[in-house]
C-alpha positions in Angstrom: 0.0 0.0 0.0 1.2 3.5 -0.8 2.3 5.9 1.9 0.7 9.2 2.7 2.8 12.0 1.3 2.7 15.7 2.1 0.7 17.7 -0.4 0.2 21.3 0.9 -0.2 23.2 4.2 -3.9 23.5 5.1 -3.5 27.3 5.6 -2.5 27.7 1.9 -5.9 26.4 0.8 -8.9 28.8 0.8 -12.1 27.5 2.2 -14.8 26.5 -0.3 -12.3 26.8 -3.2 -9.8 24.7 -5.2 -6.0 25.0 -5.0 -3.7 23.6 -7.7 -0.7 21.6 -6.5 2.0 19.6 -8.3 3.3 16.7 -6.2 5.3 13.6 -7.1 4.9 14.1 -10.8 1.1 14.7 -10.6 -1.2 17.7 -11.0 -3.7 17.7 -8.1 -6.7 19.8 -7.1 -7.1 20.3 -3.4 -10.6 21.4 -2.2 -11.1 22.7 1.4 -14.5 23.1 2.9 -15.3 25.0 6.1 -18.7 23.7 7.2 -18.1 20.9 8.0 -14.3 21.1 7.9 -13.3 18.7 5.1 -10.5 18.4 2.6 -10.7 16.6 -0.8 -7.7 15.8 -3.1 -8.3 14.8 -6.7 -6.5 14.7 -10.0 -6.6 18.2 -11.4 -7.5 17.2 -15.0 -11.1 16.8 -16.0 -11.5 13.4 -17.8 -13.6 15.1 -20.6 -10.9 17.4 -22.0 -8.3 17.9 -19.3 -9.8 21.1 -17.9 -8.3 22.6 -14.7 -10.6 21.4 -12.0 -8.9 23.4 -9.2 -10.2 26.6 -11.0 -13.8 25.2 -11.1 -16.7 26.6 -9.2 -17.9 24.6 -6.2 -21.6 24.3 -5.3 -22.9 21.8 -2.7 -19.8 19.6 -2.8 -19.8 19.5 -6.6 -17.0 21.0 -8.7 -17.8 22.3 -12.2 -15.0 22.1 -14.8 -14.5 25.7 -16.1 -13.9 24.4 -19.7 -17.2 22.6 -20.6 -19.2 22.6 -17.3 -18.9 18.9 -16.5 -19.7 18.4 -12.8 -18.1 16.0 -10.4 -19.3 15.0 -6.9 -16.3 15.6 -4.6 -17.3 12.8 -2.2 -17.4 10.0 -4.8 -15.6 11.5 -7.8 -18.6 10.6 -10.0 -19.6 12.8 -12.9 -23.2 14.1 -12.7 -23.5 13.8 -16.5 -22.2 10.3 -17.2 -21.9 7.1 -15.2 -18.7 6.4 -17.2 -16.8 9.5 -16.2 -15.2 10.1 -12.8 -12.2 11.7 -11.1 -10.0 9.9 -8.6 -10.5 11.1 -5.0 -7.5 10.2 -2.9 -7.5 9.2 0.7 -6.2 12.1 2.8 -5.0 12.9 6.4 -4.4 16.3 8.0 -1.5 16.2 10.4 0.1 19.1 12.2 -1.5 21.6 9.7 -0.4 19.7 6.6 -2.6 17.8 4.1 -1.2 14.3 3.2 -2.6 12.1 0.4 -2.2 8.5 -0.4 -1.4 8.7 -4.1 -2.1 5.6 -6.2 0.6 4.7 -8.6 -1.9 3.8 -11.3 -2.9 7.5 -11.5 0.7 8.9 -12.0 1.4 11.1 -15.0 4.6 11.8 -16.8 
């Protein structure tokens, strides 16, 4: 099983917004929610056309890709338009103010 690796300090992520991070050869989107306090780490590329998900609008736990408005549930990663499309949601831990993610080797780019 893969280890949890540091991704970003929690204070560098705005609440109810996405933050782009590059870690271990991957482009990730980190989403921080304030009520309730929750953090989600996904791949940054939308599976439809590689849109920048960290720049997407977030409504009710769903991120909308800014390129073609595909929507993804940030709890499950499932696309709201297609049962065949999804984004990977990585297991995370927050320790001492830092977000750690367990990055799956099958999702590595580069």
